[in-house]
Backbone atoms as SQL, in Angstrom:
CREATE TABLE atoms (id INTEGER PRIMARY KEY, chain TEXT, resi INTEGER, resn TEXT, atom TEXT, x REAL, y REAL, z REAL);
INSERT INTO atoms VALUES
  (1, 'A', 1, 'TRP', 'N', 144.364, 32.024, -17.778),
  (2, 'A', 1, 'TRP', 'CA', 144.916, 31.895, -19.103),
  (3, 'A', 1, 'TRP', 'C', 144.044, 30.978, -19.927),
  (4, 'A', 2, 'ILE', 'N', 144.475, 30.710, -21.118),
  (5, 'A', 2, 'ILE', 'CA', 143.692, 29.877, -22.030),
  (6, 'A', 2, 'ILE', 'C', 143.590, 28.439, -21.533),
  (7, 'A', 3, 'PHE', 'N', 144.598, 27.974, -20.813),
  (8, 'A', 3, 'PHE', 'CA', 144.575, 26.599, -20.315),
  (9, 'A', 3, 'PHE', 'C', 143.435, 26.380, -19.319),
  (10, 'A', 4, 'THR', 'N', 143.170, 27.402, -18.514),
  (11, 'A', 4, 'THR', 'CA', 142.056, 27.307, -17.569),
  (12, 'A', 4, 'THR', 'C', 140.737, 27.181, -18.313),
  (13, 'A', 5, 'ASP', 'N', 140.580, 27.962, -19.356),
  (14, 'A', 5, 'ASP', 'CA', 139.355, 27.884, -20.162),
  (15, 'A', 5, 'ASP', 'C', 139.218, 26.519, -20.820),
  (16, 'A', 6, 'ILE', 'N', 140.321, 25.980, -21.298),
  (17, 'A', 6, 'ILE', 'CA', 140.295, 24.649, -21.925),
  (18, 'A', 6, 'ILE', 'C', 139.890, 23.591, -20.910),
  (19, 'A', 7, 'MET', 'N', 140.478, 23.654, -19.711),
  (20, 'A', 7, 'MET', 'CA', 140.139, 22.672, -18.679),
  (21, 'A', 7, 'MET', 'C', 138.690, 22.816, -18.229),
  (22, 'A', 8, 'ARG', 'N', 138.202, 24.035, -18.120),
  (23, 'A', 8, 'ARG', 'CA', 136.786, 24.229, -17.765),
  (24, 'A', 8, 'ARG', 'C', 135.877, 23.613, -18.821),
  (25, 'A', 9, 'TYR', 'N', 136.218, 23.792, -20.075),
  (26, 'A', 9, 'TYR', 'CA', 135.427, 23.215, -21.161),
  (27, 'A', 9, 'TYR', 'C', 135.440, 21.684, -21.071),
  (28, 'A', 10, 'ILE', 'N', 136.604, 21.109, -20.862),
  (29, 'A', 10, 'ILE', 'CA', 136.719, 19.648, -20.772),
  (30, 'A', 10, 'ILE', 'C', 135.906, 19.125, -19.591),
  (31, 'A', 11, 'HIS', 'N', 136.010, 19.796, -18.450),
  (32, 'A', 11, 'HIS', 'CA', 135.236, 19.366, -17.276),
  (33, 'A', 11, 'HIS', 'C', 133.738, 19.522, -17.508),
  (34, 'A', 12, 'ALA', 'N', 133.334, 20.590, -18.183),
  (35, 'A', 12, 'ALA', 'CA', 131.912, 20.811, -18.452),
  (36, 'A', 12, 'ALA', 'C', 131.346, 19.716, -19.361),
  (37, 'A', 13, 'GLN', 'N', 132.175, 19.169, -20.225),
  (38, 'A', 13, 'GLN', 'CA', 131.744, 18.100, -21.114),
  (39, 'A', 13, 'GLN', 'C', 131.698, 16.747, -20.409),
  (40, 'A', 14, 'GLY', 'N', 132.296, 16.669, -19.229),
  (41, 'A', 14, 'GLY', 'CA', 132.307, 15.418, -18.473),
  (42, 'A', 14, 'GLY', 'C', 133.337, 14.432, -18.972),
  (43, 'A', 15, 'ALA', 'N', 134.303, 14.911, -19.728),
  (44, 'A', 15, 'ALA', 'CA', 135.289, 14.016, -20.331),
  (45, 'A', 15, 'ALA', 'C', 136.258, 13.432, -19.317),
  (46, 'A', 16, 'LEU', 'N', 136.461, 14.098, -18.200),
  (47, 'A', 16, 'LEU', 'CA', 137.459, 13.638, -17.235),
  (48, 'A', 16, 'LEU', 'C', 136.863, 12.971, -16.005),
  (49, 'A', 17, 'GLN', 'N', 135.610, 12.633, -16.043),
  (50, 'A', 17, 'GLN', 'CA', 135.010, 12.008, -14.872),
  (51, 'A', 17, 'GLN', 'C', 135.672, 10.661, -14.595),
  (52, 'A', 18, 'GLY', 'N', 136.195, 10.523, -13.396),
  (53, 'A', 18, 'GLY', 'CA', 136.825, 9.274, -13.006),
  (54, 'A', 18, 'GLY', 'C', 138.244, 9.107, -13.511),
  (55, 'A', 19, 'ALA', 'N', 138.741, 10.097, -14.264),
  (56, 'A', 19, 'ALA', 'CA', 140.103, 9.991, -14.772),
  (57, 'A', 19, 'ALA', 'C', 141.085, 10.192, -13.623),
  (58, 'A', 20, 'ALA', 'N', 142.106, 9.385, -13.573),
  (59, 'A', 20, 'ALA', 'CA', 143.131, 9.496, -12.542),
  (60, 'A', 20, 'ALA', 'C', 144.496, 9.326, -13.194),
  (61, 'A', 21, 'PHE', 'N', 145.440, 10.096, -12.720),
  (62, 'A', 21, 'PHE', 'CA', 146.794, 9.977, -13.233),
  (63, 'A', 21, 'PHE', 'C', 147.757, 10.414, -12.141),
  (64, 'A', 22, 'PRO', 'N', 148.978, 9.880, -12.140),
  (65, 'A', 22, 'PRO', 'CA', 149.930, 10.226, -11.083),
  (66, 'A', 22, 'PRO', 'C', 150.228, 11.720, -11.077),
  (67, 'A', 23, 'SER', 'N', 150.363, 12.271, -9.908),
  (68, 'A', 23, 'SER', 'CA', 150.663, 13.691, -9.770),
  (69, 'A', 23, 'SER', 'C', 152.166, 13.912, -9.893),
  (70, 'A', 24, 'SER', 'N', 152.556, 14.564, -10.978),
  (71, 'A', 24, 'SER', 'CA', 153.978, 14.872, -11.150),
  (72, 'A', 24, 'SER', 'C', 154.409, 15.964, -10.169),
  (73, 'A', 25, 'HIS', 'N', 153.457, 16.787, -9.707),
  (74, 'A', 25, 'HIS', 'CA', 153.793, 17.789, -8.703),
  (75, 'A', 25, 'HIS', 'C', 154.222, 17.119, -7.401),
  (76, 'A', 26, 'VAL', 'N', 153.515, 16.077, -7.026),
  (77, 'A', 26, 'VAL', 'CA', 153.866, 15.350, -5.804),
  (78, 'A', 26, 'VAL', 'C', 155.202, 14.632, -5.995),
  (79, 'A', 27, 'ALA', 'N', 155.382, 13.986, -7.142),
  (80, 'A', 27, 'ALA', 'CA', 156.630, 13.256, -7.396),
  (81, 'A', 27, 'ALA', 'C', 157.822, 14.208, -7.406),
  (82, 'A', 28, 'GLY', 'N', 157.704, 15.298, -8.146),
  (83, 'A', 28, 'GLY', 'CA', 158.813, 16.255, -8.238),
  (84, 'A', 28, 'GLY', 'C', 159.126, 16.923, -6.918),
  (85, 'A', 29, 'SER', 'N', 158.076, 17.314, -6.194),
  (86, 'A', 29, 'SER', 'CA', 158.321, 17.961, -4.908),
  (87, 'A', 29, 'SER', 'C', 158.834, 16.962, -3.876),
  (88, 'A', 30, 'MET', 'N', 158.464, 15.688, -4.040),
  (89, 'A', 30, 'MET', 'CA', 158.980, 14.671, -3.126),
  (90, 'A', 30, 'MET', 'C', 160.481, 14.489, -3.334),
  (91, 'A', 31, 'VAL', 'N', 160.932, 14.517, -4.580),
  (92, 'A', 31, 'VAL', 'CA', 162.368, 14.415, -4.860),
  (93, 'A', 31, 'VAL', 'C', 163.090, 15.638, -4.285),
  (94, 'A', 32, 'SER', 'N', 162.503, 16.825, -4.470),
  (95, 'A', 32, 'SER', 'CA', 163.098, 18.041, -3.903),
  (96, 'A', 32, 'SER', 'C', 163.128, 17.969, -2.376),
  (97, 'A', 33, 'TRP', 'N', 162.046, 17.458, -1.797),
  (98, 'A', 33, 'TRP', 'CA', 161.982, 17.297, -0.344),
  (99, 'A', 33, 'TRP', 'C', 163.095, 16.372, 0.138),
  (100, 'A', 34, 'TRP', 'N', 163.302, 15.271, -0.585),
  (101, 'A', 34, 'TRP', 'CA', 164.331, 14.295, -0.202),
  (102, 'A', 34, 'TRP', 'C', 165.715, 14.934, -0.228),
  (103, 'A', 35, 'TRP', 'N', 166.022, 15.658, -1.309),
  (104, 'A', 35, 'TRP', 'CA', 167.332, 16.311, -1.394),
  (105, 'A', 35, 'TRP', 'C', 167.487, 17.364, -0.318),
  (106, 'A', 36, 'GLY', 'N', 166.434, 18.139, -0.070),
  (107, 'A', 36, 'GLY', 'CA', 166.482, 19.133, 0.989),
  (108, 'A', 36, 'GLY', 'C', 166.666, 18.504, 2.359),
  (109, 'A', 37, 'TRP', 'N', 166.006, 17.374, 2.582),
  (110, 'A', 37, 'TRP', 'CA', 166.108, 16.637, 3.839),
  (111, 'A', 37, 'TRP', 'C', 167.550, 16.196, 4.086),
  (112, 'A', 38, 'LYS', 'N', 168.210, 15.709, 3.024),
  (113, 'A', 38, 'LYS', 'CA', 169.583, 15.250, 3.157),
  (114, 'A', 38, 'LYS', 'C', 170.575, 16.402, 3.266),
  (115, 'A', 39, 'ALA', 'N', 170.335, 17.481, 2.522),
  (116, 'A', 39, 'ALA', 'CA', 171.317, 18.564, 2.434),
  (117, 'A', 39, 'ALA', 'C', 171.231, 19.555, 3.585),
  (118, 'A', 40, 'SER', 'N', 170.053, 19.726, 4.159),
  (119, 'A', 40, 'SER', 'CA', 169.890, 20.771, 5.168),
  (120, 'A', 40, 'SER', 'C', 169.104, 20.253, 6.374),
  (121, 'A', 41, 'PRO', 'N', 169.767, 19.580, 7.295),
  (122, 'A', 41, 'PRO', 'CA', 169.069, 19.031, 8.464),
  (123, 'A', 41, 'PRO', 'C', 168.324, 20.086, 9.287),
  (124, 'A', 42, 'ARG', 'N', 168.813, 21.323, 9.291),
  (125, 'A', 42, 'ARG', 'CA', 168.143, 22.382, 10.058),
  (126, 'A', 42, 'ARG', 'C', 166.748, 22.682, 9.526),
  (127, 'A', 43, 'ASN', 'N', 166.549, 22.487, 8.252),
  (128, 'A', 43, 'ASN', 'CA', 165.284, 22.858, 7.615),
  (129, 'A', 43, 'ASN', 'C', 164.398, 21.670, 7.289),
  (130, 'A', 44, 'ARG', 'N', 164.687, 20.515, 7.861),
  (131, 'A', 44, 'ARG', 'CA', 163.924, 19.312, 7.526),
  (132, 'A', 44, 'ARG', 'C', 162.439, 19.485, 7.764),
  (133, 'A', 45, 'TRP', 'N', 162.025, 20.005, 8.881),
  (134, 'A', 45, 'TRP', 'CA', 160.591, 20.104, 9.191),
  (135, 'A', 45, 'TRP', 'C', 159.912, 21.158, 8.334),
  (136, 'A', 46, 'TRP', 'N', 160.667, 22.162, 7.937),
  (137, 'A', 46, 'TRP', 'CA', 160.124, 23.164, 7.029),
  (138, 'A', 46, 'TRP', 'C', 159.823, 22.530, 5.671),
  (139, 'A', 47, 'PHE', 'N', 160.765, 21.757, 5.139),
  (140, 'A', 47, 'PHE', 'CA', 160.552, 21.061, 3.869),
  (141, 'A', 47, 'PHE', 'C', 159.379, 20.092, 3.962),
  (142, 'A', 48, 'THR', 'N', 159.321, 19.360, 5.058),
  (143, 'A', 48, 'THR', 'CA', 158.253, 18.381, 5.245),
  (144, 'A', 48, 'THR', 'C', 156.890, 19.068, 5.318),
  (145, 'A', 49, 'THR', 'N', 156.817, 20.162, 6.055),
  (146, 'A', 49, 'THR', 'CA', 155.560, 20.903, 6.178),
  (147, 'A', 49, 'THR', 'C', 155.083, 21.402, 4.812),
  (148, 'A', 50, 'LEU', 'N', 155.986, 21.965, 4.033),
  (149, 'A', 50, 'LEU', 'CA', 155.612, 22.455, 2.703),
  (150, 'A', 50, 'LEU', 'C', 155.134, 21.324, 1.798),
  (151, 'A', 51, 'TRP', 'N', 155.808, 20.182, 1.864),
  (152, 'A', 51, 'TRP', 'CA', 155.422, 19.060, 1.008),
  (153, 'A', 51, 'TRP', 'C', 154.044, 18.521, 1.402),
  (154, 'A', 52, 'VAL', 'N', 153.798, 18.395, 2.683),
  (155, 'A', 52, 'VAL', 'CA', 152.488, 17.910, 3.147),
  (156, 'A', 52, 'VAL', 'C', 151.388, 18.898, 2.760),
  (157, 'A', 53, 'LEU', 'N', 151.641, 20.191, 2.914),
  (158, 'A', 53, 'LEU', 'CA', 150.650, 21.191, 2.521),
  (159, 'A', 53, 'LEU', 'C', 150.371, 21.146, 1.023),
  (160, 'A', 54, 'LEU', 'N', 151.389, 20.923, 0.235),
  (161, 'A', 54, 'LEU', 'CA', 151.186, 20.786, -1.208),
  (162, 'A', 54, 'LEU', 'C', 150.273, 19.598, -1.504),
  (163, 'A', 55, 'CYS', 'N', 150.540, 18.466, -0.873),
  (164, 'A', 55, 'CYS', 'CA', 149.718, 17.275, -1.091),
  (165, 'A', 55, 'CYS', 'C', 148.270, 17.516, -0.673),
  (166, 'A', 56, 'LEU', 'N', 148.084, 18.131, 0.474),
  (167, 'A', 56, 'LEU', 'CA', 146.728, 18.408, 0.942),
  (168, 'A', 56, 'LEU', 'C', 146.005, 19.396, 0.031),
  (169, 'A', 57, 'SER', 'N', 146.712, 20.413, -0.440),
  (170, 'A', 57, 'SER', 'CA', 146.067, 21.417, -1.280),
  (171, 'A', 57, 'SER', 'C', 145.681, 20.863, -2.642),
  (172, 'A', 58, 'ILE', 'N', 146.442, 19.926, -3.150),
  (173, 'A', 58, 'ILE', 'CA', 146.113, 19.325, -4.445),
  (174, 'A', 58, 'ILE', 'C', 144.791, 18.571, -4.360),
  (175, 'A', 59, 'VAL', 'N', 144.586, 17.863, -3.272),
  (176, 'A', 59, 'VAL', 'CA', 143.324, 17.139, -3.095),
  (177, 'A', 59, 'VAL', 'C', 142.201, 18.117, -2.756),
  (178, 'A', 60, 'TYR', 'N', 142.477, 19.073, -1.888),
  (179, 'A', 60, 'TYR', 'CA', 141.453, 20.036, -1.481),
  (180, 'A', 60, 'TYR', 'C', 140.936, 20.841, -2.679),
  (181, 'A', 61, 'CYS', 'N', 141.833, 21.244, -3.542),
  (182, 'A', 61, 'CYS', 'CA', 141.429, 22.027, -4.725),
  (183, 'A', 61, 'CYS', 'C', 140.894, 21.145, -5.855),
  (184, 'A', 62, 'ARG', 'N', 140.869, 19.859, -5.619),
  (185, 'A', 62, 'ARG', 'CA', 140.330, 18.878, -6.568),
  (186, 'A', 62, 'ARG', 'C', 141.102, 18.803, -7.883),
  (187, 'A', 63, 'TYR', 'N', 142.406, 19.020, -7.798),
  (188, 'A', 63, 'TYR', 'CA', 143.228, 18.827, -8.986),
  (189, 'A', 63, 'TYR', 'C', 143.557, 17.355, -9.186),
  (190, 'A', 64, 'HIS', 'N', 143.596, 16.611, -8.080),
  (191, 'A', 64, 'HIS', 'CA', 143.898, 15.178, -8.125),
  (192, 'A', 64, 'HIS', 'C', 143.072, 14.458, -7.068),
  (193, 'A', 65, 'TYR', 'N', 142.931, 13.152, -7.294),
  (194, 'A', 65, 'TYR', 'CA', 142.349, 12.275, -6.286),
  (195, 'A', 65, 'TYR', 'C', 143.466, 11.800, -5.364),
  (196, 'A', 66, 'VAL', 'N', 143.095, 11.217, -4.232),
  (197, 'A', 66, 'VAL', 'CA', 144.096, 10.708, -3.292),
  (198, 'A', 66, 'VAL', 'C', 144.938, 9.613, -3.952),
  (199, 'A', 67, 'ILE', 'N', 144.310, 8.776, -4.767),
  (200, 'A', 67, 'ILE', 'CA', 145.072, 7.716, -5.449),
  (201, 'A', 67, 'ILE', 'C', 146.132, 8.300, -6.383),
  (202, 'A', 68, 'ASP', 'N', 145.872, 9.479, -6.939),
  (203, 'A', 68, 'ASP', 'CA', 146.873, 10.157, -7.763),
  (204, 'A', 68, 'ASP', 'C', 148.084, 10.549, -6.929),
  (205, 'A', 69, 'LEU', 'N', 147.832, 10.959, -5.689),
  (206, 'A', 69, 'LEU', 'CA', 148.940, 11.299, -4.797),
  (207, 'A', 69, 'LEU', 'C', 149.764, 10.068, -4.452),
  (208, 'A', 70, 'VAL', 'N', 149.072, 8.966, -4.198),
  (209, 'A', 70, 'VAL', 'CA', 149.772, 7.712, -3.888),
  (210, 'A', 70, 'VAL', 'C', 150.646, 7.311, -5.077),
  (211, 'A', 71, 'ALA', 'N', 150.102, 7.412, -6.275),
  (212, 'A', 71, 'ALA', 'CA', 150.881, 7.082, -7.474),
  (213, 'A', 71, 'ALA', 'C', 152.031, 8.070, -7.653),
  (214, 'A', 72, 'GLY', 'N', 151.815, 9.337, -7.327),
  (215, 'A', 72, 'GLY', 'CA', 152.888, 10.325, -7.402),
  (216, 'A', 72, 'GLY', 'C', 153.997, 10.036, -6.416),
  (217, 'A', 73, 'VAL', 'N', 153.633, 9.600, -5.215),
  (218, 'A', 73, 'VAL', 'CA', 154.637, 9.218, -4.216),
  (219, 'A', 73, 'VAL', 'C', 155.427, 8.004, -4.706),
  (220, 'A', 74, 'ALA', 'N', 154.734, 7.037, -5.297),
  (221, 'A', 74, 'ALA', 'CA', 155.420, 5.857, -5.832),
  (222, 'A', 74, 'ALA', 'C', 156.374, 6.258, -6.956),
  (223, 'A', 75, 'TRP', 'N', 155.917, 7.147, -7.817),
  (224, 'A', 75, 'TRP', 'CA', 156.757, 7.627, -8.922),
  (225, 'A', 75, 'TRP', 'C', 157.979, 8.368, -8.366),
  (226, 'A', 76, 'GLY', 'N', 157.771, 9.226, -7.361),
  (227, 'A', 76, 'GLY', 'CA', 158.881, 9.942, -6.736),
  (228, 'A', 76, 'GLY', 'C', 159.854, 8.997, -6.047),
  (229, 'A', 77, 'ALA', 'N', 159.325, 7.965, -5.386),
  (230, 'A', 77, 'ALA', 'CA', 160.191, 6.979, -4.729),
  (231, 'A', 77, 'ALA', 'C', 161.045, 6.231, -5.752),
  (232, 'A', 78, 'LEU', 'N', 160.449, 5.902, -6.889),
  (233, 'A', 78, 'LEU', 'CA', 161.207, 5.238, -7.953),
  (234, 'A', 78, 'LEU', 'C', 162.324, 6.145, -8.464),
  (235, 'A', 79, 'ILE', 'N', 162.018, 7.411, -8.660),
  (236, 'A', 79, 'ILE', 'CA', 163.041, 8.367, -9.122),
  (237, 'A', 79, 'ILE', 'C', 164.165, 8.481, -8.099),
  (238, 'A', 80, 'MET', 'N', 163.809, 8.564, -6.815),
  (239, 'A', 80, 'MET', 'CA', 164.829, 8.670, -5.775),
  (240, 'A', 80, 'MET', 'C', 165.688, 7.409, -5.710),
  (241, 'A', 81, 'TRP', 'N', 165.049, 6.242, -5.845),
  (242, 'A', 81, 'TRP', 'CA', 165.794, 4.985, -5.793),
  (243, 'A', 81, 'TRP', 'C', 166.764, 4.884, -6.972),
  (244, 'A', 82, 'LEU', 'N', 166.278, 5.220, -8.168),
  (245, 'A', 82, 'LEU', 'CA', 167.150, 5.169, -9.346),
  (246, 'A', 82, 'LEU', 'C', 168.296, 6.166, -9.230),
  (247, 'A', 83, 'THR', 'N', 167.996, 7.355, -8.741),
  (248, 'A', 83, 'THR', 'CA', 169.035, 8.376, -8.571),
  (249, 'A', 83, 'THR', 'C', 170.094, 7.901, -7.586),
  (250, 'A', 84, 'ALA', 'N', 169.666, 7.371, -6.452),
  (251, 'A', 84, 'ALA', 'CA', 170.619, 6.883, -5.450),
  (252, 'A', 84, 'ALA', 'C', 171.444, 5.728, -6.005),
  (253, 'A', 85, 'ARG', 'N', 170.806, 4.868, -6.759),
  (254, 'A', 85, 'ARG', 'CA', 171.512, 3.715, -7.321),
  (255, 'A', 85, 'ARG', 'C', 172.594, 4.154, -8.304),
  (256, 'A', 86, 'PHE', 'N', 172.263, 5.079, -9.185),
  (257, 'A', 86, 'PHE', 'CA', 173.242, 5.524, -10.168),
  (258, 'A', 86, 'PHE', 'C', 174.304, 6.421, -9.551),
  (259, 'A', 87, 'MET', 'N', 173.961, 7.151, -8.505),
  (260, 'A', 87, 'MET', 'CA', 174.970, 7.952, -7.827),
  (261, 'A', 87, 'MET', 'C', 175.961, 7.058, -7.097),
  (262, 'A', 88, 'ASP', 'N', 175.471, 5.946, -6.526),
  (263, 'A', 88, 'ASP', 'CA', 176.368, 4.999, -5.868),
  (264, 'A', 88, 'ASP', 'C', 177.326, 4.373, -6.873),
  (265, 'A', 89, 'ARG', 'N', 176.844, 4.112, -8.081),
  (266, 'A', 89, 'ARG', 'CA', 177.730, 3.564, -9.114),
  (267, 'A', 89, 'ARG', 'C', 178.839, 4.536, -9.453),
  (268, 'A', 90, 'GLY', 'N', 178.493, 5.817, -9.515),
  (269, 'A', 90, 'GLY', 'CA', 179.503, 6.828, -9.799),
  (270, 'A', 90, 'GLY', 'C', 180.538, 6.908, -8.702),
  (271, 'A', 91, 'ASP', 'N', 180.102, 6.787, -7.460),
  (272, 'A', 91, 'ASP', 'CA', 181.045, 6.809, -6.326),
  (273, 'A', 91, 'ASP', 'C', 181.961, 5.603, -6.364),
  (274, 'A', 92, 'GLU', 'N', 181.436, 4.434, -6.733),
  (275, 'A', 92, 'GLU', 'CA', 182.266, 3.227, -6.825),
  (276, 'A', 92, 'GLU', 'C', 183.301, 3.373, -7.931),
  (277, 'A', 93, 'ALA', 'N', 182.912, 3.972, -9.046),
  (278, 'A', 93, 'ALA', 'CA', 183.865, 4.166, -10.148),
  (279, 'A', 93, 'ALA', 'C', 184.952, 5.145, -9.738),
  (280, 'A', 94, 'ASP', 'N', 184.612, 6.170, -8.955),
  (281, 'A', 94, 'ASP', 'CA', 185.615, 7.121, -8.489),
  (282, 'A', 94, 'ASP', 'C', 186.602, 6.484, -7.537),
  (283, 'A', 95, 'ARG', 'N', 186.140, 5.532, -6.728),
  (284, 'A', 95, 'ARG', 'CA', 187.019, 4.851, -5.763),
  (285, 'A', 95, 'ARG', 'C', 187.979, 3.887, -6.443),
  (286, 'A', 96, 'ALA', 'N', 187.570, 3.344, -7.587),
  (287, 'A', 96, 'ALA', 'CA', 188.390, 2.326, -8.269),
  (288, 'A', 96, 'ALA', 'C', 189.581, 2.909, -8.964);
């Protein structure tokens, strides 16, 4: 699509050399992995395998650096922590 052509042009110009940013794919899939892990114990290793393959493929295809994955994991962990914290508040309000 046109986005691929735009990215090729940007890379050809050298504009993104050394640029790093957190991988939202890793963060989002990590949150999905966490929910799947909790909701379906039978499929835990399947979810884990898919998530690890996604992380490896992102680096292999050179869409992100390893540090981007680390930042994506940190971002996903923050989202999971905030979600758990606010869900616990809702449970406490229901009990009261």
